[in-house]
PDB file of N, CA, C, O and CB in Angstrom:
ATOM      1  N   MET A   1     -15.490 -11.892   5.774  1.00  0.00           N
ATOM      2  CA  MET A   1     -14.508 -10.835   5.596  1.00  0.00           C
ATOM      3  C   MET A   1     -13.125 -11.393   5.922  1.00  0.00           C
ATOM      4  O   MET A   1     -12.970 -12.163   6.870  1.00  0.00           O
ATOM      5  CB  MET A   1     -14.840  -9.604   6.490  1.00  0.00           C
ATOM      6  N   THR A   2     -12.144 -11.011   5.153  1.00  0.00           N
ATOM      7  CA  THR A   2     -10.767 -11.456   5.344  1.00  0.00           C
ATOM      8  C   THR A   2      -9.983 -10.367   6.049  1.00  0.00           C
ATOM      9  O   THR A   2     -10.048  -9.198   5.669  1.00  0.00           O
ATOM     10  CB  THR A   2     -10.105 -11.818   3.994  1.00  0.00           C
ATOM     11  N   THR A   3      -9.248 -10.749   7.067  1.00  0.00           N
ATOM     12  CA  THR A   3      -8.381  -9.815   7.763  1.00  0.00           C
ATOM     13  C   THR A   3      -6.951 -10.149   7.409  1.00  0.00           C
ATOM     14  O   THR A   3      -6.518 -11.297   7.516  1.00  0.00           O
ATOM     15  CB  THR A   3      -8.604  -9.864   9.296  1.00  0.00           C
ATOM     16  N   VAL A   4      -6.217  -9.124   6.982  1.00  0.00           N
ATOM     17  CA  VAL A   4      -4.823  -9.322   6.593  1.00  0.00           C
ATOM     18  C   VAL A   4      -3.956  -8.519   7.541  1.00  0.00           C
ATOM     19  O   VAL A   4      -4.210  -7.341   7.790  1.00  0.00           O
ATOM     20  CB  VAL A   4      -4.571  -8.903   5.107  1.00  0.00           C
ATOM     21  N   THR A   5      -2.939  -9.164   8.064  1.00  0.00           N
ATOM     22  CA  THR A   5      -1.970  -8.455   8.886  1.00  0.00           C
ATOM     23  C   THR A   5      -0.603  -8.637   8.268  1.00  0.00           C
ATOM     24  O   THR A   5      -0.326  -9.641   7.612  1.00  0.00           O
ATOM     25  CB  THR A   5      -1.991  -8.957  10.356  1.00  0.00           C
ATOM     26  N   GLN A   6       0.229  -7.672   8.483  1.00  0.00           N
ATOM     27  CA  GLN A   6       1.579  -7.734   7.940  1.00  0.00           C
ATOM     28  C   GLN A   6       2.533  -8.013   9.087  1.00  0.00           C
ATOM     29  O   GLN A   6       2.500  -7.323  10.105  1.00  0.00           O
ATOM     30  CB  GLN A   6       1.959  -6.414   7.196  1.00  0.00           C
ATOM     31  N   SER A   7       3.372  -9.008   8.932  1.00  0.00           N
ATOM     32  CA  SER A   7       4.258  -9.413  10.009  1.00  0.00           C
ATOM     33  C   SER A   7       5.444  -8.470  10.192  1.00  0.00           C
ATOM     34  O   SER A   7       5.991  -8.378  11.290  1.00  0.00           O
ATOM     35  CB  SER A   7       4.755 -10.804   9.755  1.00  0.00           C
ATOM     36  N   ARG A   8       5.844  -7.780   9.151  1.00  0.00           N
ATOM     37  CA  ARG A   8       6.965  -6.856   9.284  1.00  0.00           C
ATOM     38  C   ARG A   8       6.602  -5.538   8.599  1.00  0.00           C
ATOM     39  O   ARG A   8       6.046  -5.535   7.501  1.00  0.00           O
ATOM     40  CB  ARG A   8       8.270  -7.463   8.673  1.00  0.00           C
ATOM     41  N   PRO A   9       6.918  -4.425   9.252  1.00  0.00           N
ATOM     42  CA  PRO A   9       6.576  -3.132   8.655  1.00  0.00           C
ATOM     43  C   PRO A   9       7.429  -2.847   7.430  1.00  0.00           C
ATOM     44  O   PRO A   9       8.590  -3.252   7.362  1.00  0.00           O
ATOM     45  CB  PRO A   9       6.743  -2.011   9.678  1.00  0.00           C
ATOM     46  N   MET A  10       6.841  -2.137   6.451  1.00  0.00           N
ATOM     47  CA  MET A  10       7.581  -1.751   5.259  1.00  0.00           C
ATOM     48  C   MET A  10       8.493  -0.572   5.557  1.00  0.00           C
ATOM     49  O   MET A  10       9.479  -0.350   4.854  1.00  0.00           O
ATOM     50  CB  MET A  10       6.621  -1.406   4.118  1.00  0.00           C
ATOM     51  N   SER A  11       8.170   0.174   6.587  1.00  0.00           N
ATOM     52  CA  SER A  11       8.951   1.342   6.926  1.00  0.00           C
ATOM     53  C   SER A  11       9.038   1.452   8.436  1.00  0.00           C
ATOM     54  O   SER A  11       8.105   1.068   9.141  1.00  0.00           O
ATOM     55  CB  SER A  11       8.341   2.615   6.313  1.00  0.00           C
ATOM     56  N   THR A  12      10.134   1.967   8.935  1.00  0.00           N
ATOM     57  CA  THR A  12      10.260   2.152  10.373  1.00  0.00           C
ATOM     58  C   THR A  12       9.874   3.568  10.773  1.00  0.00           C
ATOM     59  O   THR A  12       9.962   3.916  11.950  1.00  0.00           O
ATOM     60  CB  THR A  12      11.684   1.847  10.829  1.00  0.00           C
ATOM     61  N   LYS A  13       9.446   4.391   9.820  1.00  0.00           N
ATOM     62  CA  LYS A  13       9.076   5.772  10.101  1.00  0.00           C
ATOM     63  C   LYS A  13       7.630   5.831  10.577  1.00  0.00           C
ATOM     64  O   LYS A  13       6.740   5.275   9.934  1.00  0.00           O
ATOM     65  CB  LYS A  13       9.274   6.658   8.853  1.00  0.00           C
ATOM     66  N   GLY A  14       7.394   6.502  11.700  1.00  0.00           N
ATOM     67  CA  GLY A  14       6.040   6.791  12.148  1.00  0.00           C
ATOM     68  C   GLY A  14       5.225   5.572  12.538  1.00  0.00           C
ATOM     69  O   GLY A  14       5.660   4.427  12.414  1.00  0.00           O
ATOM     70  N   LYS A  15       4.027   5.870  13.013  1.00  0.00           N
ATOM     71  CA  LYS A  15       3.095   4.819  13.422  1.00  0.00           C
ATOM     72  C   LYS A  15       2.331   4.306  12.216  1.00  0.00           C
ATOM     73  O   LYS A  15       2.175   5.005  11.215  1.00  0.00           O
ATOM     74  CB  LYS A  15       2.117   5.336  14.496  1.00  0.00           C
ATOM     75  N   ARG A  16       1.862   3.084  12.327  1.00  0.00           N
ATOM     76  CA  ARG A  16       1.043   2.489  11.281  1.00  0.00           C
ATOM     77  C   ARG A  16      -0.417   2.664  11.671  1.00  0.00           C
ATOM     78  O   ARG A  16      -0.773   2.514  12.840  1.00  0.00           O
ATOM     79  CB  ARG A  16       1.396   0.978  11.065  1.00  0.00           C
ATOM     80  N   LYS A  17      -1.247   2.975  10.713  1.00  0.00           N
ATOM     81  CA  LYS A  17      -2.677   3.167  10.920  1.00  0.00           C
ATOM     82  C   LYS A  17      -3.426   1.951  10.399  1.00  0.00           C
ATOM     83  O   LYS A  17      -3.034   1.350   9.399  1.00  0.00           O
ATOM     84  CB  LYS A  17      -3.173   4.457  10.222  1.00  0.00           C
ATOM     85  N   SER A  18      -4.493   1.598  11.075  1.00  0.00           N
ATOM     86  CA  SER A  18      -5.368   0.531  10.607  1.00  0.00           C
ATOM     87  C   SER A  18      -6.530   1.157   9.853  1.00  0.00           C
ATOM     88  O   SER A  18      -7.038   2.210  10.237  1.00  0.00           O
ATOM     89  CB  SER A  18      -5.877  -0.347  11.790  1.00  0.00           C
ATOM     90  N   TYR A  19      -6.946   0.499   8.777  1.00  0.00           N
ATOM     91  CA  TYR A  19      -8.022   1.022   7.956  1.00  0.00           C
ATOM     92  C   TYR A  19      -8.762  -0.148   7.320  1.00  0.00           C
ATOM     93  O   TYR A  19      -8.149  -1.007   6.685  1.00  0.00           O
ATOM     94  CB  TYR A  19      -7.480   1.999   6.874  1.00  0.00           C
ATOM     95  N   LEU A  20     -10.076  -0.179   7.491  1.00  0.00           N
ATOM     96  CA  LEU A  20     -10.886  -1.215   6.878  1.00  0.00           C
ATOM     97  C   LEU A  20     -11.118  -0.849   5.419  1.00  0.00           C
ATOM     98  O   LEU A  20     -11.559   0.259   5.114  1.00  0.00           O
ATOM     99  CB  LEU A  20     -12.231  -1.396   7.632  1.00  0.00           C
ATOM    100  N   LEU A  21     -10.825  -1.768   4.532  1.00  0.00           N
ATOM    101  CA  LEU A  21     -10.975  -1.530   3.098  1.00  0.00           C
ATOM    102  C   LEU A  21     -11.947  -2.547   2.528  1.00  0.00           C
ATOM    103  O   LEU A  21     -11.711  -3.752   2.612  1.00  0.00           O
ATOM    104  CB  LEU A  21      -9.605  -1.607   2.368  1.00  0.00           C
ATOM    105  N   ARG A  22     -13.029  -2.072   1.955  1.00  0.00           N
ATOM    106  CA  ARG A  22     -13.953  -2.954   1.247  1.00  0.00           C
ATOM    107  C   ARG A  22     -13.512  -2.979  -0.203  1.00  0.00           C
ATOM    108  O   ARG A  22     -13.340  -1.935  -0.831  1.00  0.00           O
ATOM    109  CB  ARG A  22     -15.450  -2.478   1.389  1.00  0.00           C
ATOM    110  N   ILE A  23     -13.331  -4.177  -0.726  1.00  0.00           N
ATOM    111  CA  ILE A  23     -12.754  -4.296  -2.053  1.00  0.00           C
ATOM    112  C   ILE A  23     -13.472  -5.397  -2.827  1.00  0.00           C
ATOM    113  O   ILE A  23     -13.860  -6.418  -2.259  1.00  0.00           O
ATOM    114  CB  ILE A  23     -11.241  -4.582  -1.968  1.00  0.00           C
ATOM    115  N   ASN A  24     -13.639  -5.183  -4.103  1.00  0.00           N
ATOM    116  CA  ASN A  24     -14.259  -6.150  -4.997  1.00  0.00           C
ATOM    117  C   ASN A  24     -13.481  -7.460  -4.948  1.00  0.00           C
ATOM    118  O   ASN A  24     -12.250  -7.452  -4.934  1.00  0.00           O
ATOM    119  CB  ASN A  24     -14.320  -5.603  -6.444  1.00  0.00           C
ATOM    120  N   GLU A  25     -14.187  -8.576  -4.921  1.00  0.00           N
ATOM    121  CA  GLU A  25     -13.539  -9.884  -4.794  1.00  0.00           C
ATOM    122  C   GLU A  25     -12.572 -10.169  -5.944  1.00  0.00           C
ATOM    123  O   GLU A  25     -11.497 -10.728  -5.725  1.00  0.00           O
ATOM    124  CB  GLU A  25     -14.590 -10.978  -4.729  1.00  0.00           C
ATOM    125  N   ASP A  26     -12.946  -9.789  -7.163  1.00  0.00           N
ATOM    126  CA  ASP A  26     -12.050 -10.010  -8.301  1.00  0.00           C
ATOM    127  C   ASP A  26     -10.754  -9.218  -8.150  1.00  0.00           C
ATOM    128  O   ASP A  26      -9.671  -9.733  -8.427  1.00  0.00           O
ATOM    129  CB  ASP A  26     -12.747  -9.626  -9.612  1.00  0.00           C
ATOM    130  N   LEU A  27     -10.867  -7.972  -7.711  1.00  0.00           N
ATOM    131  CA  LEU A  27      -9.680  -7.149  -7.483  1.00  0.00           C
ATOM    132  C   LEU A  27      -8.830  -7.750  -6.368  1.00  0.00           C
ATOM    133  O   LEU A  27      -7.604  -7.790  -6.474  1.00  0.00           O
ATOM    134  CB  LEU A  27     -10.081  -5.698  -7.133  1.00  0.00           C
ATOM    135  N   TRP A  28      -9.479  -8.218  -5.299  1.00  0.00           N
ATOM    136  CA  TRP A  28      -8.759  -8.864  -4.200  1.00  0.00           C
ATOM    137  C   TRP A  28      -7.959 -10.062  -4.718  1.00  0.00           C
ATOM    138  O   TRP A  28      -6.790 -10.235  -4.373  1.00  0.00           O
ATOM    139  CB  TRP A  28      -9.745  -9.314  -3.095  1.00  0.00           C
ATOM    140  N   ASN A  29      -8.599 -10.879  -5.543  1.00  0.00           N
ATOM    141  CA  ASN A  29      -7.927 -12.059  -6.080  1.00  0.00           C
ATOM    142  C   ASN A  29      -6.720 -11.684  -6.927  1.00  0.00           C
ATOM    143  O   ASN A  29      -5.677 -12.334  -6.848  1.00  0.00           O
ATOM    144  CB  ASN A  29      -8.898 -12.886  -6.904  1.00  0.00           C
ATOM    145  N   GLU A  30      -6.857 -10.633  -7.743  1.00  0.00           N
ATOM    146  CA  GLU A  30      -5.731 -10.158  -8.556  1.00  0.00           C
ATOM    147  C   GLU A  30      -4.598  -9.650  -7.670  1.00  0.00           C
ATOM    148  O   GLU A  30      -3.430  -9.964  -7.901  1.00  0.00           O
ATOM    149  CB  GLU A  30      -6.189  -9.044  -9.515  1.00  0.00           C
ATOM    150  N   LEU A  31      -4.953  -8.858  -6.648  1.00  0.00           N
ATOM    151  CA  LEU A  31      -3.931  -8.341  -5.731  1.00  0.00           C
ATOM    152  C   LEU A  31      -3.252  -9.477  -4.967  1.00  0.00           C
ATOM    153  O   LEU A  31      -2.040  -9.453  -4.752  1.00  0.00           O
ATOM    154  CB  LEU A  31      -4.555  -7.341  -4.743  1.00  0.00           C
ATOM    155  N   SER A  32      -4.031 -10.456  -4.566  1.00  0.00           N
ATOM    156  CA  SER A  32      -3.492 -11.591  -3.833  1.00  0.00           C
ATOM    157  C   SER A  32      -2.488 -12.375  -4.685  1.00  0.00           C
ATOM    158  O   SER A  32      -1.419 -12.757  -4.207  1.00  0.00           O
ATOM    159  CB  SER A  32      -4.629 -12.509  -3.374  1.00  0.00           C
ATOM    160  N   GLU A  33      -2.844 -12.606  -5.943  1.00  0.00           N
ATOM    161  CA  GLU A  33      -1.946 -13.315  -6.853  1.00  0.00           C
ATOM    162  C   GLU A  33      -0.654 -12.521  -7.076  1.00  0.00           C
ATOM    163  O   GLU A  33       0.442 -13.078  -7.022  1.00  0.00           O
ATOM    164  CB  GLU A  33      -2.647 -13.580  -8.198  1.00  0.00           C
ATOM    165  N   TRP A  34      -0.795 -11.226  -7.326  1.00  0.00           N
ATOM    166  CA  TRP A  34       0.354 -10.352  -7.538  1.00  0.00           C
ATOM    167  C   TRP A  34       1.255 -10.349  -6.299  1.00  0.00           C
ATOM    168  O   TRP A  34       2.476 -10.470  -6.404  1.00  0.00           O
ATOM    169  CB  TRP A  34      -0.111  -8.914  -7.872  1.00  0.00           C
ATOM    170  N   ALA A  35       0.635 -10.210  -5.132  1.00  0.00           N
ATOM    171  CA  ALA A  35       1.400 -10.176  -3.881  1.00  0.00           C
ATOM    172  C   ALA A  35       2.158 -11.479  -3.674  1.00  0.00           C
ATOM    173  O   ALA A  35       3.327 -11.461  -3.286  1.00  0.00           O
ATOM    174  CB  ALA A  35       0.472  -9.913  -2.687  1.00  0.00           C
ATOM    175  N   SER A  36       1.510 -12.598  -3.926  1.00  0.00           N
ATOM    176  CA  SER A  36       2.190 -13.881  -3.704  1.00  0.00           C
ATOM    177  C   SER A  36       3.359 -14.071  -4.666  1.00  0.00           C
ATOM    178  O   SER A  36       4.359 -14.693  -4.307  1.00  0.00           O
ATOM    179  CB  SER A  36       1.200 -15.039  -3.857  1.00  0.00           C
ATOM    180  N   GLN A  37       3.244 -13.544  -5.875  1.00  0.00           N
ATOM    181  CA  GLN A  37       4.348 -13.629  -6.836  1.00  0.00           C
ATOM    182  C   GLN A  37       5.556 -12.840  -6.363  1.00  0.00           C
ATOM    183  O   GLN A  37       6.692 -13.168  -6.708  1.00  0.00           O
ATOM    184  CB  GLN A  37       3.903 -13.122  -8.206  1.00  0.00           C
ATOM    185  N   GLU A  38       5.315 -11.801  -5.572  1.00  0.00           N
ATOM    186  CA  GLU A  38       6.402 -10.956  -5.075  1.00  0.00           C
ATOM    187  C   GLU A  38       6.699 -11.211  -3.593  1.00  0.00           C
ATOM    188  O   GLU A  38       7.397 -10.430  -2.946  1.00  0.00           O
ATOM    189  CB  GLU A  38       6.054  -9.486  -5.285  1.00  0.00           C
ATOM    190  N   PHE A  39       6.157 -12.321  -3.064  1.00  0.00           N
ATOM    191  CA  PHE A  39       6.403 -12.743  -1.689  1.00  0.00           C
ATOM    192  C   PHE A  39       6.015 -11.671  -0.669  1.00  0.00           C
ATOM    193  O   PHE A  39       6.758 -11.396   0.272  1.00  0.00           O
ATOM    194  CB  PHE A  39       7.862 -13.105  -1.518  1.00  0.00           C
ATOM    195  N   ARG A  40       4.836 -11.068  -0.872  1.00  0.00           N
ATOM    196  CA  ARG A  40       4.301 -10.064   0.047  1.00  0.00           C
ATOM    197  C   ARG A  40       2.904 -10.477   0.478  1.00  0.00           C
ATOM    198  O   ARG A  40       2.268 -11.322  -0.153  1.00  0.00           O
ATOM    199  CB  ARG A  40       4.279  -8.656  -0.612  1.00  0.00           C
ATOM    200  N   SER A  41       2.438  -9.873   1.555  1.00  0.00           N
ATOM    201  CA  SER A  41       1.035  -9.987   1.924  1.00  0.00           C
ATOM    202  C   SER A  41       0.246  -9.048   1.013  1.00  0.00           C
ATOM    203  O   SER A  41       0.824  -8.171   0.371  1.00  0.00           O
ATOM    204  CB  SER A  41       0.806  -9.646   3.447  1.00  0.00           C
ATOM    205  N   VAL A  42      -1.052  -9.230   0.959  1.00  0.00           N
ATOM    206  CA  VAL A  42      -1.885  -8.319   0.168  1.00  0.00           C
ATOM    207  C   VAL A  42      -1.762  -6.911   0.745  1.00  0.00           C
ATOM    208  O   VAL A  42      -1.672  -5.938  -0.004  1.00  0.00           O
ATOM    209  CB  VAL A  42      -3.380  -8.785   0.157  1.00  0.00           C
ATOM    210  N   ASN A  43      -1.756  -6.802   2.062  1.00  0.00           N
ATOM    211  CA  ASN A  43      -1.608  -5.493   2.696  1.00  0.00           C
ATOM    212  C   ASN A  43      -0.287  -4.837   2.280  1.00  0.00           C
ATOM    213  O   ASN A  43      -0.250  -3.654   1.944  1.00  0.00           O
ATOM    214  CB  ASN A  43      -1.680  -5.627   4.232  1.00  0.00           C
ATOM    215  N   GLY A  44       0.780  -5.611   2.307  1.00  0.00           N
ATOM    216  CA  GLY A  44       2.079  -5.085   1.890  1.00  0.00           C
ATOM    217  C   GLY A  44       2.077  -4.661   0.439  1.00  0.00           C
ATOM    218  O   GLY A  44       2.696  -3.658   0.082  1.00  0.00           O
ATOM    219  N   GLN A  45       1.386  -5.416  -0.406  1.00  0.00           N
ATOM    220  CA  GLN A  45       1.313  -5.081  -1.834  1.00  0.00           C
ATOM    221  C   GLN A  45       0.539  -3.782  -2.038  1.00  0.00           C
ATOM    222  O   GLN A  45       0.943  -2.929  -2.828  1.00  0.00           O
ATOM    223  CB  GLN A  45       0.650  -6.229  -2.631  1.00  0.00           C
ATOM    224  N   ILE A  46      -0.576  -3.637  -1.322  1.00  0.00           N
ATOM    225  CA  ILE A  46      -1.374  -2.408  -1.430  1.00  0.00           C
ATOM    226  C   ILE A  46      -0.552  -1.213  -0.963  1.00  0.00           C
ATOM    227  O   ILE A  46      -0.575  -0.156  -1.593  1.00  0.00           O
ATOM    228  CB  ILE A  46      -2.682  -2.522  -0.600  1.00  0.00           C
ATOM    229  N   GLU A  47       0.179  -1.380   0.149  1.00  0.00           N
ATOM    230  CA  GLU A  47       1.040  -0.292   0.629  1.00  0.00           C
ATOM    231  C   GLU A  47       2.083   0.090  -0.409  1.00  0.00           C
ATOM    232  O   GLU A  47       2.327   1.274  -0.641  1.00  0.00           O
ATOM    233  CB  GLU A  47       1.729  -0.693   1.932  1.00  0.00           C
ATOM    234  N   LEU A  48       2.698  -0.904  -1.031  1.00  0.00           N
ATOM    235  CA  LEU A  48       3.709  -0.654  -2.057  1.00  0.00           C
ATOM    236  C   LEU A  48       3.107   0.108  -3.245  1.00  0.00           C
ATOM    237  O   LEU A  48       3.698   1.073  -3.732  1.00  0.00           O
ATOM    238  CB  LEU A  48       4.327  -1.984  -2.535  1.00  0.00           C
ATOM    239  N   ILE A  49       1.951  -0.322  -3.698  1.00  0.00           N
ATOM    240  CA  ILE A  49       1.279   0.341  -4.826  1.00  0.00           C
ATOM    241  C   ILE A  49       0.959   1.790  -4.476  1.00  0.00           C
ATOM    242  O   ILE A  49       1.203   2.697  -5.271  1.00  0.00           O
ATOM    243  CB  ILE A  49      -0.016  -0.414  -5.212  1.00  0.00           C
ATOM    244  N   LEU A  50       0.415   1.999  -3.287  1.00  0.00           N
ATOM    245  CA  LEU A  50       0.081   3.367  -2.863  1.00  0.00           C
ATOM    246  C   LEU A  50       1.328   4.225  -2.714  1.00  0.00           C
ATOM    247  O   LEU A  50       1.323   5.390  -3.111  1.00  0.00           O
ATOM    248  CB  LEU A  50      -0.690   3.343  -1.541  1.00  0.00           C
ATOM    249  N   ARG A  51       2.402   3.667  -2.146  1.00  0.00           N
ATOM    250  CA  ARG A  51       3.650   4.425  -1.972  1.00  0.00           C
ATOM    251  C   ARG A  51       4.210   4.837  -3.323  1.00  0.00           C
ATOM    252  O   ARG A  51       4.634   5.979  -3.499  1.00  0.00           O
ATOM    253  CB  ARG A  51       4.695   3.595  -1.195  1.00  0.00           C
ATOM    254  N   ARG A  52       4.215   3.903  -4.288  1.00  0.00           N
ATOM    255  CA  ARG A  52       4.716   4.236  -5.626  1.00  0.00           C
ATOM    256  C   ARG A  52       3.857   5.302  -6.287  1.00  0.00           C
ATOM    257  O   ARG A  52       4.383   6.194  -6.953  1.00  0.00           O
ATOM    258  CB  ARG A  52       4.763   2.986  -6.506  1.00  0.00           C
ATOM    259  N   ALA A  53       2.540   5.222  -6.113  1.00  0.00           N
ATOM    260  CA  ALA A  53       1.642   6.224  -6.698  1.00  0.00           C
ATOM    261  C   ALA A  53       1.902   7.604  -6.093  1.00  0.00           C
ATOM    262  O   ALA A  53       1.925   8.605  -6.810  1.00  0.00           O
ATOM    263  CB  ALA A  53       0.168   5.818  -6.483  1.00  0.00           C
ATOM    264  N   ILE A  54       2.095   7.654  -4.792  1.00  0.00           N
ATOM    265  CA  ILE A  54       2.366   8.932  -4.126  1.00  0.00           C
ATOM    266  C   ILE A  54       3.714   9.484  -4.564  1.00  0.00           C
ATOM    267  O   ILE A  54       3.838  10.679  -4.835  1.00  0.00           O
ATOM    268  CB  ILE A  54       2.332   8.766  -2.594  1.00  0.00           C
ATOM    269  N   ASP A  55       4.721   8.622  -4.633  1.00  0.00           N
ATOM    270  CA  ASP A  55       6.043   9.078  -5.088  1.00  0.00           C
ATOM    271  C   ASP A  55       5.969   9.624  -6.511  1.00  0.00           C
ATOM    272  O   ASP A  55       6.580  10.648  -6.814  1.00  0.00           O
ATOM    273  CB  ASP A  55       7.068   7.926  -5.018  1.00  0.00           C
ATOM    274  N   GLU A  56       5.227   8.950  -7.381  1.00  0.00           N
ATOM    275  CA  GLU A  56       5.072   9.409  -8.765  1.00  0.00           C
ATOM    276  C   GLU A  56       4.329  10.745  -8.815  1.00  0.00           C
ATOM    277  O   GLU A  56       4.680  11.629  -9.596  1.00  0.00           O
ATOM    278  CB  GLU A  56       4.322   8.353  -9.604  1.00  0.00           C
ATOM    279  N   ARG A  57       3.317  10.879  -7.987  1.00  0.00           N
ATOM    280  CA  ARG A  57       2.551  12.133  -7.939  1.00  0.00           C
ATOM    281  C   ARG A  57       3.437  13.287  -7.486  1.00  0.00           C
ATOM    282  O   ARG A  57       3.337  14.395  -8.014  1.00  0.00           O
ATOM    283  CB  ARG A  57       1.339  11.995  -6.993  1.00  0.00           C
ATOM    284  N   LYS A  58       4.307  13.028  -6.507  1.00  0.00           N
ATOM    285  CA  LYS A  58       5.213  14.079  -6.027  1.00  0.00           C
ATOM    286  C   LYS A  58       6.169  14.531  -7.126  1.00  0.00           C
ATOM    287  O   LYS A  58       6.516  15.709  -7.205  1.00  0.00           O
ATOM    288  CB  LYS A  58       6.011  13.583  -4.813  1.00  0.00           C
ATOM    289  N   LYS A  59       6.595  13.596  -7.972  1.00  0.00           N
ATOM    290  CA  LYS A  59       7.497  13.943  -9.073  1.00  0.00           C
ATOM    291  C   LYS A  59       6.823  14.875 -10.073  1.00  0.00           C
ATOM    292  O   LYS A  59       7.472  15.752 -10.643  1.00  0.00           O
ATOM    293  CB  LYS A  59       7.978  12.679  -9.783  1.00  0.00           C
ATOM    294  N   ARG A  60       5.536  14.689 -10.286  1.00  0.00           N
ATOM    295  CA  ARG A  60       4.800  15.479 -11.285  1.00  0.00           C
ATOM    296  C   ARG A  60       4.339  16.824 -10.753  1.00  0.00           C
ATOM    297  O   ARG A  60       4.120  17.752 -11.532  1.00  0.00           O
ATOM    298  CB  ARG A  60       3.603  14.704 -11.774  1.00  0.00           C
ATOM    299  N   ARG A  61       4.188  16.945  -9.444  1.00  0.00           N
ATOM    300  CA  ARG A  61       3.705  18.203  -8.859  1.00  0.00           C
ATOM    301  C   ARG A  61       4.837  19.195  -8.695  1.00  0.00           C
ATOM    302  O   ARG A  61       5.864  18.874  -8.097  1.00  0.00           O
ATOM    303  CB  ARG A  61       3.037  17.949  -7.506  1.00  0.00           C
ATOM    304  N   PRO A  62       4.660  20.392  -9.218  1.00  0.00           N
ATOM    305  CA  PRO A  62       5.708  21.399  -9.004  1.00  0.00           C
ATOM    306  C   PRO A  62       5.766  21.791  -7.530  1.00  0.00           C
ATOM    307  O   PRO A  62       4.748  22.133  -6.927  1.00  0.00           O
ATOM    308  CB  PRO A  62       5.458  22.651  -9.884  1.00  0.00           C
ATOM    309  N   GLY A  63       6.948  21.740  -6.968  1.00  0.00           N
ATOM    310  CA  GLY A  63       7.126  22.133  -5.570  1.00  0.00           C
ATOM    311  C   GLY A  63       6.545  21.145  -4.572  1.00  0.00           C
ATOM    312  O   GLY A  63       6.489  21.442  -3.378  1.00  0.00           O
ATOM    313  N   GLY A  64       6.114  19.984  -5.029  1.00  0.00           N
ATOM    314  CA  GLY A  64       5.527  18.995  -4.116  1.00  0.00           C
ATOM    315  C   GLY A  64       6.600  18.363  -3.250  1.00  0.00           C
ATOM    316  O   GLY A  64       7.704  18.069  -3.706  1.00  0.00           O
ATOM    317  N   SER A  65       6.251  18.165  -2.006  1.00  0.00           N
ATOM    318  CA  SER A  65       7.189  17.505  -1.102  1.00  0.00           C
ATOM    319  C   SER A  65       6.460  16.446  -0.307  1.00  0.00           C
ATOM    320  O   SER A  65       5.230  16.401  -0.295  1.00  0.00           O
ATOM    321  CB  SER A  65       7.865  18.521  -0.159  1.00  0.00           C
ATOM    322  N   GLU A  66       7.214  15.605   0.348  1.00  0.00           N
ATOM    323  CA  GLU A  66       6.643  14.538   1.162  1.00  0.00           C
ATOM    324  C   GLU A  66       5.754  15.118   2.256  1.00  0.00           C
ATOM    325  O   GLU A  66       4.729  14.528   2.595  1.00  0.00           O
ATOM    326  CB  GLU A  66       7.754  13.677   1.778  1.00  0.00           C
ATOM    327  N   GLU A  67       6.133  16.255   2.805  1.00  0.00           N
ATOM    328  CA  GLU A  67       5.372  16.875   3.877  1.00  0.00           C
ATOM    329  C   GLU A  67       3.991  17.332   3.395  1.00  0.00           C
ATOM    330  O   GLU A  67       3.035  17.329   4.171  1.00  0.00           O
ATOM    331  CB  GLU A  67       6.145  18.056   4.451  1.00  0.00           C
ATOM    332  N   ASP A  68       3.880  17.724   2.117  1.00  0.00           N
ATOM    333  CA  ASP A  68       2.596  18.177   1.569  1.00  0.00           C
ATOM    334  C   ASP A  68       1.569  17.056   1.527  1.00  0.00           C
ATOM    335  O   ASP A  68       0.372  17.304   1.673  1.00  0.00           O
ATOM    336  CB  ASP A  68       2.792  18.743   0.172  1.00  0.00           C
ATOM    337  N   ILE A  69       2.028  15.828   1.328  1.00  0.00           N
ATOM    338  CA  ILE A  69       1.126  14.714   1.090  1.00  0.00           C
ATOM    339  C   ILE A  69       0.765  13.971   2.361  1.00  0.00           C
ATOM    340  O   ILE A  69      -0.347  13.453   2.466  1.00  0.00           O
ATOM    341  CB  ILE A  69       1.737  13.766   0.111  1.00  0.00           C
ATOM    342  N   ARG A  70       1.642  13.903   3.303  1.00  0.00           N
ATOM    343  CA  ARG A  70       1.363  13.134   4.525  1.00  0.00           C
ATOM    344  C   ARG A  70       0.597  13.911   5.463  1.00  0.00           C
ATOM    345  O   ARG A  70       0.270  13.426   6.546  1.00  0.00           O
ATOM    346  CB  ARG A  70       2.592  12.669   5.181  1.00  0.00           C
TER     347      ARG A  70
END
């Protein structure tokens, strides 16, 4: 099992949570390659992808706010 830690937080808001993620090796390799191209850790890349997905979802939801999702 690979453990990934991020040396610098993407956001200074709130506490960071730890979560074990089981992921397909091929997907891991794709994420790792993508992250390295953008000079991020895999964890940082996953956070970025999730943040963008949540932001996009909020745009599509009528009356959706950041407080509704967190």
